[in-house]
Structures are given as C-alpha cells and as structure tokens.
C-alpha positions in Angstrom: 41.9 -44.6 43.7 39.6 -43.5 41.0 36.2 -42.0 41.7 33.9 -42.7 38.7 31.6 -39.7 38.2 30.1 -41.2 35.1 29.3 -44.8 34.2 31.1 -44.4 30.9 34.3 -43.7 32.8 33.8 -47.0 34.7 33.1 -48.9 31.6 36.3 -47.6 30.0 38.3 -48.6 33.1 36.9 -52.1 33.0 37.6 -52.4 29.3 41.3 -51.4 29.9 41.8 -54.4 32.3 41.8 -56.6 29.2 39.5 -59.3 30.7 36.4 -60.7 29.2 33.4 -58.5 29.7 29.8 -59.6 29.4 26.6 -57.6 29.3 23.9 -59.0 31.6 21.1 -56.6 30.6 20.3 -52.9 30.3 18.9 -50.6 32.9 16.1 -48.1 32.4 18.4 -45.4 30.9 20.0 -47.9 28.5 23.2 -48.5 30.4 24.6 -52.0 30.2 25.0 -54.0 33.4 28.5 -55.5 32.8 30.3 -58.4 34.4 34.1 -58.9 34.2 35.5 -62.4 34.1 38.9 -62.5 35.9 41.0 -65.0 37.9 41.8 -68.5 36.8 39.7 -71.6 35.9 39.3 -73.4 39.2 35.8 -73.9 40.7 33.9 -73.0 42.7 33.7 -69.5 41.4 34.0 -66.2 43.3 31.5 -63.4 42.9 32.1 -59.8 43.7 29.7 -56.9 43.3 29.1 -53.4 44.6 27.1 -50.2 43.9 23.5 -51.3 44.5 23.5 -48.1 46.6 25.2 -45.7 44.3 26.2 -43.3 47.0 28.5 -46.0 48.4 31.1 -45.5 45.7 34.2 -46.7 47.4 32.8 -50.2 47.0 32.5 -49.6 43.2 36.1 -48.5 43.0 37.2 -51.5 45.1 35.3 -53.9 42.8 37.0 -52.4 39.7 40.4 -52.7 41.4 39.8 -56.3 42.3 39.4 -57.3 38.7 43.2 -57.2 38.3 44.2 -57.3 42.0 42.4 -60.4 43.2 45.1 -63.1 42.8 43.5 -66.5 42.6 43.3 -69.6 40.5 39.5 -69.7 40.9 37.1 -68.1 38.5 36.2 -64.6 39.4 33.1 -62.7 38.3 32.9 -59.0 39.1 29.8 -56.9 38.7 31.2 -53.5 39.7 28.1 -51.4 39.7 24.5 -52.7 40.2 23.0 -49.2 39.6 24.5 -47.4 36.6 21.7 -44.9 36.5 22.2 -43.9 40.1 26.0 -43.7 39.6 25.5 -41.2 36.8 23.8 -38.7 39.2 20.6 -37.0 40.0 20.5 -34.9 36.8 20.7 -38.0 34.7 17.9 -39.6 36.7 15.7 -36.5 36.3 16.3 -36.6 32.5 14.4 -39.8 32.3 11.2 -38.1 33.5 11.8 -34.7 31.9 13.1 -35.8 28.5 16.2 -33.6 28.8 19.0 -33.1 31.3 18.4 -30.2 33.7 20.9 -28.2 35.7 21.2 -29.6 39.2 23.6 -27.2 40.9 21.4 -26.2 43.9 18.6 -27.4 46.0 16.5 -24.4 44.9 16.8 -25.5 41.3 15.9 -29.1 42.1 12.9 -28.1 44.3 11.6 -25.8 41.6 11.8 -28.7 39.0 10.0 -31.1 41.3 7.2 -28.6 41.9 7.0 -27.1 38.4 7.4 -30.2 36.2 5.8 -32.9 38.3 2.8 -33.8 40.5 3.8 -33.3 44.1 2.6 -36.3 46.1 4.0 -35.4 49.4 5.7 -32.3 51.0 6.7 -31.9 54.6 9.2 -29.3 55.8 12.1 -29.5 53.3 11.2 -33.0 51.9 9.4 -33.3 48.6 8.2 -36.3 46.7 7.0 -35.7 43.1 5.9 -37.8 40.1 7.5 -36.6 36.8 6.6 -38.7 33.8 7.0 -42.4 34.7 9.2 -41.8 37.7 9.2 -40.5 41.2 11.8 -38.0 42.6 12.5 -36.8 46.1 14.6 -33.9 47.4 15.6 -32.9 50.9 18.3 -30.5 52.2 21.2 -31.5 54.4 20.3 -30.9 58.1 23.9 -30.4 59.3 23.8 -33.3 61.7 25.4 -35.9 59.3 22.0 -37.5 58.8 21.8 -37.2 55.0 18.4 -36.1 53.5 18.1 -39.3 51.5 18.1 -41.3 54.7 15.5 -39.0 56.4 13.4 -39.2 53.3 13.6 -42.9 53.1 12.5 -43.3 56.7 9.7 -40.8 56.2 8.5 -42.7 53.1 8.4 -45.9 55.1 6.3 -44.2 57.8 4.1 -42.7 55.1 3.5 -46.1 53.6 2.4 -47.4 57.0 0.2 -44.4 57.8 -1.3 -43.6 54.3 -0.6 -46.5 52.0 -3.0 -45.1 49.3 -0.6 -42.2 48.8 1.7 -44.6 47.0 -0.8 -45.8 44.5 0.6 -43.6 41.7 4.1 -45.0 42.4 3.4 -48.8 42.5 5.9 -50.6 40.3 7.9 -47.4 39.7 11.3 -46.1 40.5 11.9 -43.2 42.9 15.2 -41.4 42.8 16.5 -39.5 45.9 19.2 -36.8 46.1 22.1 -38.1 48.2 22.8 -34.8 50.0 26.2 -36.0 51.2 28.6 -33.0 50.6 31.1 -34.3 53.2 31.5 -37.7 51.7 34.1 -38.4 49.0 32.4 -40.1 46.1 28.8 -38.9 46.7 28.2 -35.1 47.0 25.0 -33.2 46.9 23.8 -34.4 43.5 26.6 -36.5 42.1 24.7 -39.7 42.6 21.0 -40.7 42.7 19.8 -43.2 45.3 17.4 -45.6 43.7 14.2 -46.8 45.4 11.7 -49.1 43.8 8.1 -49.2 44.9 6.8 -52.8 44.6 3.4 -53.6 43.0 2.2 -54.0 46.6 3.4 -50.6 47.5 6.5 -51.6 49.6 9.2 -49.0 49.7 12.4 -50.9 48.8 15.7 -50.4 47.1 17.8 -52.3 44.5 19.4 -54.6 47.1 16.1 -56.4 47.5 13.8 -58.5 45.2 16.2 -61.4 44.9 13.6 -63.9 46.1 10.6 -62.4 44.4 8.8 -63.2 41.1 8.5 -59.5 40.4 12.1 -58.2 40.1 13.7 -55.2 38.4 16.5 -55.8 35.9 19.4 -55.0 38.4 18.7 -57.7 41.0 17.4 -60.1 38.3 20.7 -59.8 36.4 22.7 -60.6 39.5 20.5 -63.6 40.4 20.7 -65.0 36.9 24.5 -64.7 36.8 24.7 -66.5 40.2 22.5 -69.3 38.9 25.0 -69.8 36.0 28.3 -69.6 38.0 27.1 -71.0 41.3 29.7 -69.1 43.4 31.3 -70.8 46.4 31.9 -67.4 48.0 30.2 -64.0 47.3 30.8 -60.4 48.3 28.7 -57.3 48.2 30.9 -54.2 49.1 28.8 -51.6 51.0 29.5 -48.5 53.1 27.7 -47.0 56.0 27.0 -43.3 56.6 26.2 -44.0 60.3 29.7 -45.3 61.2 31.9 -42.3 60.7 35.1 -44.1 59.7 34.4 -47.4 61.5 34.3 -50.8 59.7 32.1 -53.9 60.2 31.7 -57.2 58.4 28.2 -58.4 57.6 28.3 -62.2 57.7 25.7 -64.9 56.9 24.8 -68.1 58.7 25.6 -71.1 56.4 23.4 -74.0 55.4 25.6 -76.7 57.1 28.1 -77.0 59.9 31.1 -77.2 57.7 30.1 -74.1 55.8 29.5 -72.2 59.0 32.9 -73.1 60.3 34.6 -71.7 57.2 32.4 -68.5 57.3 33.5 -68.0 60.9 37.2 -68.7 60.1 37.1 -66.2 57.2 35.4 -63.6 59.4 38.1 -63.9 62.1 40.8 -63.6 59.5 39.2 -60.6 57.8 39.0 -58.7 61.1 42.7 -59.4 61.9 43.7 -58.0 58.4 41.4 -55.0 58.7 43.1 -54.1 62.0 46.5 -54.6 60.4 45.5 -52.3 57.6 44.7 -49.5 60.0 40.9 -49.9 60.1 38.9 -48.7 63.0 36.5 -51.5 64.1 32.9 -50.9 65.1 31.8 -51.8 68.6 28.8 -54.0 69.6 26.9 -50.8 70.4 27.2 -49.8 66.7 25.4 -53.0 65.6 22.4 -51.9 63.4 18.8 -52.5 64.6 17.3 -55.7 65.7 18.1 -58.2 62.9 21.8 -58.7 63.6 23.8 -60.8 66.2 27.4 -60.4 67.1 30.0 -63.1 67.8 33.1 -61.0 67.9 34.0 -57.3 67.5 32.8 -55.9 64.1 31.4 -59.2 62.9 27.6 -58.8 62.7 25.4 -61.8 61.5 22.4 -60.7 59.5 19.1 -62.6 59.9 16.8 -61.5 57.0 13.8 -63.3 58.5 13.8 -60.7 61.3 14.1 -57.8 59.0 11.0 -58.5 56.9 12.0 -56.8 53.6 12.9 -59.8 51.5 16.4 -61.1 50.8 19.2 -58.8 49.9 21.9 -60.3 47.5 24.1 -61.8 50.2 21.1 -63.3 52.1 20.2 -64.9 48.8 23.7 -66.1 48.1 24.1 -67.7 51.5 20.9 -69.6 51.1 21.5 -70.8 47.6 25.3 -71.2 47.1 27.6 -70.8 50.1 29.8 -68.3 51.9 28.6 -64.7 51.6 29.8 -61.4 53.1 28.8 -57.8 53.0 31.4 -55.2 53.8 30.5 -51.9 55.6 33.1 -49.1 55.7 32.4 -45.9 57.4 31.7 -43.3 54.7 33.4 -40.4 56.5 36.8 -42.1 56.2 39.2 -41.1 53.5 38.1 -42.5 50.2 41.3 -44.3 49.3 41.3 -46.0 52.8 37.7 -47.1 52.3 38.6 -48.7 49.0 41.6 -50.4 50.6 39.4 -51.9 53.3 36.9 -53.2 50.8 39.8 -54.9 48.9 41.4 -56.3 52.0 38.0 -57.9 53.0 37.7 -59.7 49.7 41.3 -60.7 49.3 41.5 -62.1 52.9 38.2 -64.0 52.8 39.2 -65.5 49.4 42.5 -66.7 50.9 40.5 -68.7 53.5 38.1 -69.9 50.7 41.2 -71.2 48.8 42.3 -73.1 51.9 38.9 -74.8 51.9 39.2 -76.0 48.3 42.9 -76.7 48.2 
C-alpha cells in the first residue's frame, strides 16, 4: 500500500484511476481539494473521506484504494485527503509563514526557527507555541512513552485556553500547525506531516474535523459540507486512526434519525465487526472506549454523542443528522501500515454491502 509523502503524489495516483475528478476548493497553500466520482449510477450515494488529521495516513491510502476497489452500483464520492497542507509536512506548513521552505530535520532546527523567526506566545518545558507571519506553529519533542508531542501540546493548549484565554487573542481565526512527533508510526514520522489546528474567532482550540455546523467555517470542512448537500449520501465514512490503541480497532457509529435507520446502522456495525475479526483485526475492549461521550452496545462499537462532547459536530456527526448512516473508523496506529489500510477498506466495503441490502 502506498504512503503518499506529498500531495502531488496522491493527486497523480487519483488521476491514474481514470475516474472523474472534481476540485471542491483550494486550501491555504493553493492545493486543490479533490473529489473522485466512482461506482455506478444508483442512489442514494456513498461518501468516503479521510485525512482531516494528516498524521492518520492509512485512512488516506485506504480512501485512494477504495476509488477502484469499492464494487457497487451506487454512486461513490471519495474525498481522499481533507488536509493537503498537513499531508505535505511540517516544512511546507512553515513555508507559509516564513515565505520559504526551511530544513526540518531535527527538533533543534525547528525550535530555533520558532524562537528566531516568530513571536513566542507560550513556552513550557519542551513545548513551544509561536506566531510566524499569519500562522501559529508548535513544537514538542517525543517523550518516549508513546504519547506524541502533538497530543500533549493539544491538551496543553486546551488547558491554556481555559486558564488564560487572552493568550489566544493573536491566534483568533488563524491556523496553528503542530509537529506530529510520531517516529514509530508508519505514515507519520517526526516532521513528515503537520497536524492542523484552527483557532475559532471565539478562541476555541479546534481542528479541521469540526466547524461543520457553524457559520464560520474554513475551506476544508466547508468543501465537505457543500459536497454532501449536493450528493445527499445515504451512507458516509470518515476513515480515522487512533494513536492510543496500539494495534486495536474500533468502529465509531452514530445514532440515526429514525428507528429504521438505527436498525440498519446496528446491522452494519455487527457485520463490520465480524469481518474485521475475520481479517485478523484486534478489537478494542470496553475499557478502551474514549472519554465520556461514547456508549457501547457490543465489543469495539462505540456510539458517539456529540452533544456530550461540546466541540461542535465532526463530519460524521453532521452526516448522521442530515443524511443517514455514518461511520468513523479507528485503527490503532502502531499496527502495520498495510494492515491498517486493509481494515479501513474492510470497514467501508462491509458496511456498503449492508447498505446495498437496504436499497435492493
């Protein structure tokens, strides 16, 4: 399975599939947000996307593979990467603030750039937040405990927003890029990606997989929402990965708007778990269930309730409320890359087979 270390490589792979490709908009570095039209002509349509968190790259590779490997008569729309800038890496993100692409081969180099070229807004231990030009940048070193620095920095920024909200005034409405710091994870690395945060006009610390239900919305979530309004998908997928699950898999399901839809969501969930096990996937346990806004009905099926999270709707929250069946996949990022891609593909292919039964 291909790891796309540049967005141009991904675009080339999508073009080689021979399907119709549309541009939905352009990100801040000029990269086109592309959607591939595959499948047949039956409705309702199927929507597949990945890469809102650029460090979760197996989902991106799975989405590209599904363009030609999702066998269905229904219309298929694949948006393989929702963060092209982040996919291109931390040096590319830094170039937007610096006006030129720097060397990003060590943490010493990056820390020096953030201190020398920017205005340091926060520094604690090995975590730095700096404003360079129009954008914010953070750097933190791996701690050796599998808790990547971007996650520690994200949590620290959330606490900082609660404790000293005025500190975020220079960043309101701006993007903040974080180093991934994931050397043990295939498809990420220390600087091979840039994890994108966006500070809302109110100062909230969010990421690209938010803003789907807000008036103020960056281009990446806006493009996905506009596409869904056009195609009105009957089933939607957002392929994610989890750094906290080693090699364990879980399915993020959504409550449906009516009893019939809920029954089909549950049926698809059960079938997906059966096929994940058959494919050699290791299932998460109930004790692995994240935080307090999920419920569990069977092993490795966790139902997300966005009203309890309080950060706005992610894309699958939005899809389930507006259109129908919706699933997020979570593969443990410390599994083998090819296996992670396979589990993402199995999830979509299996749930689509149940979806086809519904509309047969």
